[in-house]
C-alpha positions in Angstrom: 0.0 0.0 0.0 1.4 3.4 -0.9 2.2 6.0 1.8 -0.4 8.7 2.1 0.0 12.4 3.1 -0.8 13.0 6.8 -0.9 16.0 9.2 0.2 13.7 12.0 3.7 14.7 13.3 5.6 12.0 15.3 8.4 12.5 17.8 11.0 10.5 19.6 13.0 11.2 22.8 16.0 13.5 22.4 19.1 11.3 22.9 21.0 14.2 24.4 18.6 16.6 26.1 21.4 18.0 28.3 23.1 19.5 25.3 22.1 22.3 22.9 22.6 21.2 19.2 20.8 22.1 16.0 18.9 19.8 13.7 18.3 20.9 10.1 15.7 19.6 7.6 15.6 20.7 4.0 12.7 20.0 1.7 13.6 21.4 -1.7 10.5 20.1 -3.4 7.7 21.6 -1.4 4.4 22.3 -3.2 1.1 23.9 -2.4 -1.5 25.8 -4.4 -2.1 29.6 -4.7 -5.5 30.3 -3.2 -6.1 33.2 -5.6 -5.1 31.5 -8.9 -5.3 27.8 -8.2 -1.9 27.5 -9.8 0.8 25.3 -8.1 3.4 27.0 -5.9 6.8 25.5 -5.7 9.6 26.1 -3.2 11.8 24.9 -0.4 11.0 24.5 3.2 13.9 24.6 5.6 13.6 23.8 9.3 16.3 24.4 11.9 15.7 23.7 15.6 17.3 23.0 18.9 15.3 20.2 20.5 14.4 20.0 24.2 12.9 16.7 25.3 11.6 15.5 21.8 12.9 15.3 18.3 10.8 15.3 15.1 10.6 12.0 13.2 11.7 12.5 9.6 9.3 10.3 7.7 6.2 11.7 9.5 7.6 15.2 8.7 7.8 14.3 5.0 4.2 13.1 4.9 3.2 16.2 6.8 4.7 18.4 4.1 3.2 16.3 1.4 -0.2 17.0 2.9 0.1 20.6 1.6 0.4 19.5 -2.0 -3.3 20.2 -2.7 -3.9 22.9 -0.1 -4.8 26.4 -1.2 -2.7 28.6 1.1 -0.5 31.7 0.9 3.2 31.6 1.5 3.0 33.5 4.7 0.2 31.4 6.1 1.8 28.0 5.2 5.2 29.0 6.7 3.6 30.2 9.9 1.3 27.1 10.1 4.3 24.7 9.7 6.1 26.5 12.6 3.0 26.4 14.8 2.5 22.6 14.1 6.1 21.7 14.6 6.4 23.7 17.9 3.2 22.1 19.2 4.6 18.6 18.3 8.0 18.8 19.9 8.2 22.0 22.0 11.8 22.9 20.9 14.1 25.3 22.7 14.4 27.2 19.4 13.0 26.8 15.9 13.1 28.6 12.6 11.1 27.7 9.5 12.1 29.3 6.2 9.8 29.1 3.1 11.9 29.9 0.0 9.4 30.0 -2.8 10.2 29.9 -6.5 9.8 32.9 -8.8 6.2 33.7 -9.9 5.6 36.8 -12.1 9.2 37.8 -11.8 9.3 37.9 -8.0 10.6 35.4 -5.5 9.5 35.3 -1.9 11.2 34.1 1.3 9.3 33.9 4.5 11.2 33.3 7.8 9.4 32.6 11.1 11.0 31.9 14.4 10.1 30.5 17.9 12.1 30.8 21.1 11.2 29.0 24.2 11.5 31.2 27.3 13.6 29.2 29.8 
């Protein structure tokens, strides 16, 4: 049975919670749909975070991003939604999500959003 898109994010225990370190994910083939035109939007989603007690599981993250393929959503909204969902799933010490979207109409767009956990 083929794997299906899913909004479920999975985690696992951080193997070194006593140490600050950065995990980086890069998804260079992110797709969604422009809610105004219905045309596909292409770009890259980059995630950087310092885990606290939990780390994000990579396959679930891939399926989560895949779930946006048919979603009509603006760049700003999708980048912020991804950050909100990832923070809710793993409660990191710090996280940054960058949406680096391909040129449309001669203009490219980069949206960066960040979360810091007050300690």
